TIRO-2110 file (N, C-alpha, C; in Angstrom, 1 decimal):
// TIRO-2110
0.9, -1.3, 0.0, N, 1, A
0.0, 0.0, 0.1, CA, 1, A
1.0, 1.2, 0.0, C, 1, A
0.4, 2.3, -0.7, N, 2, A
1.3, 3.4, -0.7, CA, 2, A
0.8, 4.6, -1.3, C, 2, A
1.1, 5.8, -1.5, N, 3, A
0.6, 6.8, -2.0, CA, 3, A
1.6, 7.3, -3.1, C, 3, A
1.2, 7.5, -4.5, N, 4, A
2.3, 7.8, -5.4, CA, 4, A
1.8, 9.0, -6.1, C, 4, A
2.9, 9.7, -6.6, N, 5, A
2.5, 11.0, -7.3, CA, 5, A
3.0, 10.8, -8.5, C, 5, A
2.1, 11.3, -9.4, N, 6, A
2.4, 11.0, -11.1, CA, 6, A
2.5, 12.4, -11.9, C, 6, A
3.6, 12.7, -12.3, N, 7, A
3.8, 13.6, -13.1, CA, 7, A
3.6, 13.8, -14.6, C, 7, A
2.5, 14.5, -15.0, N, 8, A
1.9, 14.2, -16.2, CA, 8, A
2.1, 15.7, -17.0, C, 8, A
3.0, 16.4, -16.3, N, 9, A
3.2, 17.5, -17.0, CA, 9, A
4.8, 17.3, -17.9, C, 9, A
4.8, 18.4, -18.9, N, 10, A
5.9, 18.3, -20.1, CA, 10, A
7.3, 18.4, -19.3, C, 10, A
7.3, 18.9, -17.8, N, 11, A
8.6, 19.2, -17.2, CA, 11, A
8.9, 18.7, -16.1, C, 11, A
10.0, 18.5, -15.4, N, 12, A
10.0, 18.0, -14.3, CA, 12, A
9.4, 18.9, -13.0, C, 12, A
8.7, 18.3, -12.0, N, 13, A
8.3, 19.0, -11.0, CA, 13, A
8.9, 18.4, -9.6, C, 13, A
8.6, 19.4, -8.7, N, 14, A
9.0, 19.2, -7.2, CA, 14, A
8.0, 19.2, -6.5, C, 14, A
7.6, 18.3, -5.6, N, 15, A
6.7, 18.2, -5.0, CA, 15, A
6.8, 17.6, -3.2, C, 15, A
5.6, 18.1, -2.6, N, 16, A
5.6, 17.9, -1.1, CA, 16, A
4.6, 17.4, -0.6, C, 16, A
4.3, 16.6, 0.3, N, 17, A
3.2, 16.0, 0.9, CA, 17, A
2.9, 16.1, 2.2, C, 17, A
1.8, 16.4, 2.9, N, 18, A
1.4, 16.8, 4.4, CA, 18, A
0.3, 15.7, 4.6, C, 18, A
0.5, 15.2, 5.5, N, 19, A
-0.6, 13.9, 6.1, CA, 19, A
-0.7, 14.2, 7.7, C, 19, A
-1.7, 13.2, 8.0, N, 20, A
-2.1, 13.4, 9.4, CA, 20, A
-1.3, 12.5, 10.2, C, 20, A
-0.5, 13.0, 11.4, N, 21, A
0.3, 12.2, 12.3, CA, 21, A
-0.1, 12.9, 13.7, C, 21, A
-1.0, 12.2, 14.3, N, 22, A
-1.4, 12.7, 15.8, CA, 22, A
0.1, 12.7, 16.7, C, 22, A
0.0, 13.9, 17.6, N, 23, A
1.4, 13.8, 18.5, CA, 23, A
2.2, 13.9, 17.8, C, 23, A
2.5, 14.9, 17.0, N, 24, A
3.8, 15.1, 16.1, CA, 24, A
4.7, 15.8, 17.3, C, 24, A
6.1, 15.9, 17.1, N, 25, A
6.8, 16.4, 18.3, CA, 25, A
6.5, 17.8, 18.6, C, 25, A
6.1, 18.8, 17.6, N, 26, A
5.8, 20.1, 18.0, CA, 26, A
4.6, 20.5, 18.5, C, 26, A
3.7, 19.4, 18.8, N, 27, A
2.4, 19.5, 19.4, CA, 27, A
1.3, 19.7, 18.1, C, 27, A
1.5, 19.6, 16.8, N, 28, A
0.7, 19.2, 15.9, CA, 28, A
0.2, 17.9, 15.8, C, 28, A
-0.7, 17.8, 14.7, N, 29, A
-1.3, 16.4, 14.3, CA, 29, A
-0.8, 16.1, 12.9, C, 29, A
0.0, 16.9, 12.2, N, 30, A
0.4, 16.6, 10.7, CA, 30, A
1.6, 16.8, 10.5, C, 30, A
2.3, 16.1, 9.5, N, 31, A
3.9, 16.2, 9.3, CA, 31, A
3.9, 16.1, 7.8, C, 31, A
4.9, 17.1, 7.3, N, 32, A
5.0, 17.6, 5.9, CA, 32, A
6.3, 17.1, 5.7, C, 32, A
6.4, 16.9, 4.4, N, 33, A
7.7, 16.3, 3.9, CA, 33, A
7.9, 16.5, 2.4, C, 33, A
9.2, 16.8, 1.9, N, 34, A
9.3, 17.0, 0.4, CA, 34, A
11.1, 17.1, 0.2, C, 34, A
11.3, 17.3, -0.6, N, 35, A
11.1, 17.7, -2.0, CA, 35, A
11.3, 16.2, -2.7, C, 35, A
10.4, 15.8, -3.5, N, 36, A
10.7, 14.7, -4.5, CA, 36, A
10.7, 15.5, -6.0, C, 36, A
11.7, 15.0, -6.6, N, 37, A
12.0, 15.6, -8.1, CA, 37, A
11.6, 14.5, -8.9, C, 37, A
10.1, 14.7, -9.7, N, 38, A
9.8, 13.8, -10.7, CA, 38, A
9.6, 14.1, -12.3, C, 38, A
10.4, 13.5, -12.9, N, 39, A
10.3, 13.9, -14.4, CA, 39, A
9.1, 13.7, -15.1, C, 39, A
8.9, 14.3, -16.4, N, 40, A
7.9, 14.0, -16.9, CA, 40, A
7.4, 12.7, -17.3, C, 40, A
6.3, 12.2, -17.1, N, 41, A
5.8, 10.9, -17.2, CA, 41, A
6.3, 10.0, -16.2, C, 41, A
6.9, 10.4, -15.3, N, 42, A
7.5, 9.5, -14.3, CA, 42, A
6.6, 9.8, -13.0, C, 42, A
6.5, 8.9, -11.8, N, 43, A
6.0, 8.9, -10.7, CA, 43, A
7.0, 8.7, -9.5, C, 43, A
6.5, 8.9, -8.1, N, 44, A
7.2, 8.5, -7.1, CA, 44, A
6.3, 8.2, -5.9, C, 44, A
7.0, 7.2, -5.1, N, 45, A
6.2, 6.9, -4.1, CA, 45, A
6.7, 8.0, -2.8, C, 45, A
5.9, 8.8, -2.5, N, 46, A
5.7, 9.7, -1.5, CA, 46, A
5.3, 9.4, -0.1, C, 46, A
4.7, 8.1, 0.1, N, 47, A
4.4, 7.6, 1.4, CA, 47, A
4.1, 6.3, 1.0, C, 47, A
5.0, 5.4, 1.8, N, 48, A
5.0, 4.0, 1.5, CA, 48, A
4.5, 3.1, 2.7, C, 48, A
3.5, 3.6, 3.6, N, 49, A
3.0, 3.0, 4.8, CA, 49, A
1.5, 2.7, 4.3, C, 49, A
0.5, 2.0, 5.0, N, 50, A
-0.8, 1.8, 5.0, CA, 50, A
-1.5, 3.1, 4.8, C, 50, A
-1.9, 3.4, 3.7, N, 51, A
-2.6, 5.0, 3.5, CA, 51, A
-4.0, 4.9, 4.4, C, 51, A
-4.5, 3.5, 4.2, N, 52, A
-5.9, 3.4, 4.9, CA, 52, A
-5.7, 3.8, 6.3, C, 52, A
-4.7, 3.5, 7.0, N, 53, A
-4.5, 3.7, 8.4, CA, 53, A
-4.3, 5.2, 8.8, C, 53, A
-4.3, 6.3, 7.9, N, 54, A
-3.9, 7.6, 8.0, CA, 54, A
-5.1, 8.2, 7.6, C, 54, A
-5.4, 9.3, 8.2, N, 55, A
-6.8, 10.2, 7.7, CA, 55, A
-6.8, 10.3, 6.1, C, 55, A
-8.0, 10.3, 5.9, N, 56, A
-8.0, 10.1, 4.3, CA, 56, A
-7.9, 11.7, 3.4, C, 56, A
-7.7, 12.5, 4.2, N, 57, A
-7.5, 13.7, 3.9, CA, 57, A
-5.9, 13.9, 3.8, C, 57, A
-5.5, 14.6, 2.7, N, 58, A
-4.0, 14.5, 2.5, CA, 58, A
-4.0, 16.2, 1.8, C, 58, A
-2.8, 16.8, 1.9, N, 59, A
-2.3, 17.9, 1.4, CA, 59, A
-0.9, 17.7, 0.4, C, 59, A
-1.0, 18.5, -0.7, N, 60, A
0.2, 18.4, -1.6, CA, 60, A
0.6, 19.8, -2.3, C, 60, A
1.6, 20.0, -2.7, N, 61, A
2.1, 21.1, -3.4, CA, 61, A
3.2, 20.9, -4.4, C, 61, A
3.2, 21.4, -5.7, N, 62, A
4.1, 20.8, -6.5, CA, 62, A
4.4, 22.2, -7.7, C, 62, A
5.4, 22.4, -8.2, N, 63, A
6.1, 23.6, -8.9, CA, 63, A
7.2, 22.9, -9.7, C, 63, A
7.4, 23.5, -11.2, N, 64, A
8.0, 23.2, -12.0, CA, 64, A
8.8, 24.6, -12.2, C, 64, A
10.1, 24.3, -13.0, N, 65, A
11.1, 25.3, -13.1, CA, 65, A
10.6, 26.2, -14.2, C, 65, A
9.6, 26.2, -14.9, N, 66, A
9.1, 27.3, -15.7, CA, 66, A
7.8, 28.0, -14.9, C, 66, A
7.8, 27.9, -13.6, N, 67, A
7.0, 28.5, -13.0, CA, 67, A
5.4, 28.2, -12.5, C, 67, A
5.1, 27.1, -13.4, N, 68, A
3.9, 26.5, -13.0, CA, 68, A
3.8, 25.9, -11.7, C, 68, A
2.6, 26.1, -11.0, N, 69, A
2.6, 25.6, -9.4, CA, 69, A
1.3, 24.9, -9.3, C, 69, A
1.0, 23.7, -8.6, N, 70, A
-0.1, 22.8, -8.5, CA, 70, A
-0.4, 23.3, -6.9, C, 70, A
-1.5, 24.6, -6.8, N, 71, A
-1.6, 24.8, -5.3, CA, 71, A
-3.1, 25.0, -5.2, C, 71, A
-3.5, 25.5, -4.0, N, 72, A
-5.0, 25.9, -3.8, CA, 72, A
-5.0, 26.9, -2.7, C, 72, A
-5.5, 26.7, -1.6, N, 73, A
-5.7, 27.7, -0.7, CA, 73, A
-5.2, 27.1, 1.0, C, 73, A
-4.5, 26.1, 1.0, N, 74, A
-4.2, 25.7, 2.4, CA, 74, A
-2.7, 26.1, 2.6, C, 74, A
-2.5, 27.0, 3.5, N, 75, A
-1.1, 27.6, 3.9, CA, 75, A
-0.4, 26.8, 4.5, C, 75, A
1.1, 26.4, 4.1, N, 76, A
1.9, 25.8, 4.8, CA, 76, A
3.2, 26.6, 4.8, C, 76, A
4.2, 26.2, 5.4, N, 77, A
5.5, 26.9, 5.5, CA, 77, A
6.4, 25.7, 5.5, C, 77, A
7.5, 26.0, 4.2, N, 78, A
8.2, 24.9, 4.0, CA, 78, A
9.8, 25.4, 3.6, C, 78, A
10.7, 24.7, 3.8, N, 79, A
12.1, 25.3, 3.5, CA, 79, A
12.2, 24.8, 2.0, C, 79, A
13.7, 25.4, 1.5, N, 80, A
13.8, 25.1, 0.0, CA, 80, A
14.6, 23.6, -0.1, C, 80, A
15.3, 23.3, 0.8, N, 81, A
15.9, 21.9, 0.9, CA, 81, A
15.1, 20.8, 1.3, C, 81, A
15.6, 19.3, 1.2, N, 82, A
15.0, 18.5, 1.5, CA, 82, A
14.2, 18.5, 3.0, C, 82, A
13.2, 18.0, 3.3, N, 83, A
12.6, 18.2, 4.8, CA, 83, A
11.9, 17.3, 5.1, C, 83, A
11.7, 16.6, 6.4, N, 84, A
10.5, 16.2, 7.1, CA, 84, A
10.3, 16.6, 8.3, C, 84, A
8.9, 17.4, 8.7, N, 85, A
8.9, 18.3, 9.7, CA, 85, A
7.5, 18.1, 10.2, C, 85, A
7.2, 18.3, 11.5, N, 86, A
5.9, 18.5, 11.8, CA, 86, A
5.4, 20.0, 11.5, C, 86, A
4.1, 19.9, 11.3, N, 87, A
3.4, 21.1, 10.7, CA, 87, A
4.0, 22.7, 11.2, C, 87, A
4.1, 22.4, 12.6, N, 88, A
4.3, 23.9, 13.2, CA, 88, A
5.7, 24.1, 13.2, C, 88, A
6.6, 23.5, 12.3, N, 89, A
7.9, 23.3, 12.5, CA, 89, A
8.4, 24.5, 11.2, C, 89, A
9.2, 25.2, 11.2, N, 90, A
9.8, 26.4, 10.2, CA, 90, A
11.2, 26.8, 10.8, C, 90, A
11.9, 27.2, 9.8, N, 91, A
13.1, 28.2, 10.0, CA, 91, A
13.2, 29.3, 9.2, C, 91, A
14.2, 30.1, 9.3, N, 92, A
14.5, 31.5, 8.6, CA, 92, A
14.5, 31.2, 7.2, C, 92, A
15.1, 29.9, 6.6, N, 93, A
15.0, 29.7, 5.0, CA, 93, A
13.8, 29.4, 4.9, C, 93, A
12.5, 29.2, 5.5, N, 94, A
11.2, 28.9, 5.0, CA, 94, A
10.4, 29.7, 4.2, C, 94, A
9.6, 29.4, 3.1, N, 95, A
8.6, 30.1, 2.3, CA, 95, A
7.4, 29.7, 2.6, C, 95, A
6.4, 30.6, 2.4, N, 96, A
5.0, 30.1, 2.2, CA, 96, A
4.6, 29.4, 1.3, C, 96, A
3.7, 28.5, 1.3, N, 97, A
3.3, 27.8, 0.1, CA, 97, A
1.7, 27.6, 0.2, C, 97, A
0.9, 27.3, -0.7, N, 98, A
-0.6, 27.2, -0.8, CA, 98, A
-0.8, 25.8, -1.2, C, 98, A
-1.2, 24.8, -0.5, N, 99, A
-1.4, 23.6, -0.9, CA, 99, A
-2.6, 23.1, -1.4, C, 99, A
-2.7, 21.9, -2.1, N, 100, A
-4.3, 21.3, -2.5, CA, 100, A
-4.4, 20.4, -1.4, C, 100, A
-5.8, 20.0, -1.2, N, 101, A
-6.4, 19.0, -0.4, CA, 101, A
-6.8, 18.1, -1.3, C, 101, A
-6.7, 16.9, -1.0, N, 102, A
-7.1, 15.6, -1.5, CA, 102, A
-7.6, 14.6, -0.8, C, 102, A
-8.2, 13.8, -1.1, N, 103, A
-8.8, 12.5, -0.4, CA, 103, A
-8.1, 11.2, -1.1, C, 103, A
-7.5, 10.5, 0.1, N, 104, A
-6.9, 9.2, -0.2, CA, 104, A
-7.9, 8.1, 0.3, C, 104, A
-8.6, 7.2, -0.7, N, 105, A
-9.7, 6.4, -0.3, CA, 105, A
-9.2, 5.0, -0.6, C, 105, A
-8.1, 4.7, -1.3, N, 106, A
-8.1, 3.3, -1.5, CA, 106, A
-6.5, 3.1, -1.4, C, 106, A
-6.3, 1.6, -1.2, N, 107, A
-4.7, 1.3, -1.2, CA, 107, A
-3.9, 1.9, -2.9, C, 107, A
-2.7, 2.0, -2.4, N, 108, A
-2.0, 2.3, -3.7, CA, 108, A
-2.7, 3.3, -4.6, C, 108, A
-2.7, 4.5, -4.2, N, 109, A
-3.6, 5.4, -4.8, CA, 109, A
-2.3, 6.5, -5.2, C, 109, A
-2.8, 6.9, -6.4, N, 110, A
-2.0, 7.7, -7.4, CA, 110, A
-2.6, 9.0, -7.5, C, 110, A
-1.9, 10.2, -7.0, N, 111, A
-2.4, 11.4, -7.5, CA, 111, A
-1.9, 12.0, -8.2, C, 111, A
-2.2, 12.5, -9.5, N, 112, A
-1.6, 13.2, -10.6, CA, 112, A
-1.4, 14.6, -10.7, C, 112, A
-0.2, 15.1, -11.2, N, 113, A
0.0, 16.5, -11.6, CA, 113, A
-0.5, 16.6, -13.1, C, 113, A
-1.4, 17.4, -13.6, N, 114, A
-1.6, 17.5, -14.9, CA, 114, A
-1.7, 19.0, -15.4, C, 114, A
-1.2, 19.1, -16.7, N, 115, A
-1.0, 20.1, -17.2, CA, 115, A
-2.3, 21.1, -17.1, C, 115, A
END
């Protein structure tokens, strides 16, 4: 069982994910991690655990080198480098992004980033 991100865009993308994780060390109930580099037509496993054991609501954000972003209205703070942080964690190099919300309702879920 896993969550996989699929890049259907014609350029490489960089993506992050946020999932429910009760009692994270910073006092929040969410953990965020990234950055996966995914080439055009490729995919990456961003969560290798049992997606059915985690809250069905997940969040993600992606961007490409040509300025395209896959985003919505859910604000989060992330660094420019690879990370795995609890939701309330940030540092001086962090930036604010706007994540998409999506539902994971089956094992081996694939979430696609389309043009």
